[in-house]
C-alpha positions in Angstrom: 97.9 104.1 108.2 99.4 100.5 110.1 100.6 100.4 113.7 103.8 97.9 115.1 103.1 96.8 118.0 107.1 96.2 120.1 107.7 94.9 123.4 108.0 98.5 124.2 106.6 101.0 121.7 103.6 101.0 118.8 105.7 102.5 115.4 103.2 104.4 113.0 104.0 103.9 109.5 103.1 105.9 107.0 100.7 103.8 103.7 103.3 102.6 101.5 103.6 105.0 98.6 103.0 108.2 101.2 106.2 110.7 101.3 107.1 111.7 104.7 105.7 115.3 105.4 109.0 115.3 108.0 113.0 115.7 107.9 114.4 113.3 108.1 116.7 112.5 111.0 120.7 112.7 111.9 121.7 109.5 113.1 121.7 110.2 116.1 117.8 110.6 116.6 117.4 107.6 114.5 119.1 105.6 116.5 117.2 106.7 120.1 113.5 106.8 118.6 114.4 103.1 117.4 116.2 101.8 120.6 119.4 101.4 119.8 123.0 102.2 119.4 123.9 104.4 116.3 126.4 101.6 115.2 123.6 99.1 114.6 121.9 101.2 112.3 125.6 102.1 110.2 126.4 98.4 109.8 122.7 97.2 109.1 123.5 99.7 106.3 126.7 98.1 105.4 124.8 95.3 104.9 122.3 96.6 102.7 119.3 96.2 105.1 118.5 99.6 104.7 119.0 102.2 102.3 120.8 105.5 103.8 120.8 108.9 102.9 123.9 110.8 103.2 123.9 114.5 103.5 126.2 115.0 101.0 127.8 118.5 102.9 128.6 116.1 105.6 128.4 112.5 104.5 126.7 112.3 108.1 123.5 109.3 107.6 119.7 110.4 107.3 117.3 108.6 107.7 113.5 108.9 107.5 110.0 108.0 109.4 109.5 104.4 106.5 114.1 103.7 107.3 113.3 104.0 111.6 110.2 101.6 110.8 112.8 99.6 108.8 114.9 99.1 111.8 112.7 98.4 113.9 111.0 95.7 112.0 114.5 94.2 112.1 114.8 94.6 115.3 111.5 92.4 116.5 112.6 89.5 114.0 115.9 89.7 116.0 115.5 90.3 119.2 111.9 88.0 119.8 111.7 86.1 116.7 115.5 84.8 116.6 115.7 85.6 112.9 119.2 86.1 112.1 120.8 88.8 109.3 120.9 86.2 106.6 116.8 85.7 107.5 115.9 89.0 107.6 117.5 89.3 104.8 115.1 86.9 103.0 112.4 87.8 104.8 112.4 91.6 104.5 113.1 91.0 100.3 109.8 89.2 100.7 108.0 91.5 102.6 109.3 94.0 100.1 107.5 92.6 97.1 104.2 91.5 98.7 104.2 95.1 98.9 104.7 96.4 95.6 102.6 93.4 94.3 99.8 94.3 97.0 99.8 98.5 95.6 100.4 97.5 91.9 96.4 95.4 92.5 95.0 97.9 94.5 96.1 100.7 91.6 94.5 98.3 88.8 90.9 97.9 91.0 91.0 101.9 91.1 91.4 101.5 95.2 
């Protein structure tokens, strides 16, 4: 388990590949947990920075723990480090690739 310290809270992230046992959050709850306006989450989804899970019956967005973590990571880069959205896209892509490579290495080493 990793802890990500932000300016106001600590968010706990499960290890990559671990499934969350919680039900996904509706947009309003996810926005409250991430301390952003719901429209900001919609914007990040439209830009492809986040993967969203629409409810097929209602068409409403639902986000899991990992998506809330990603929103917090995006907001940290944007607010605290002053990175623009184009830079955030590149950073997130590199972080995701690094995590996949680390997971593959752990798998090969039998860890």
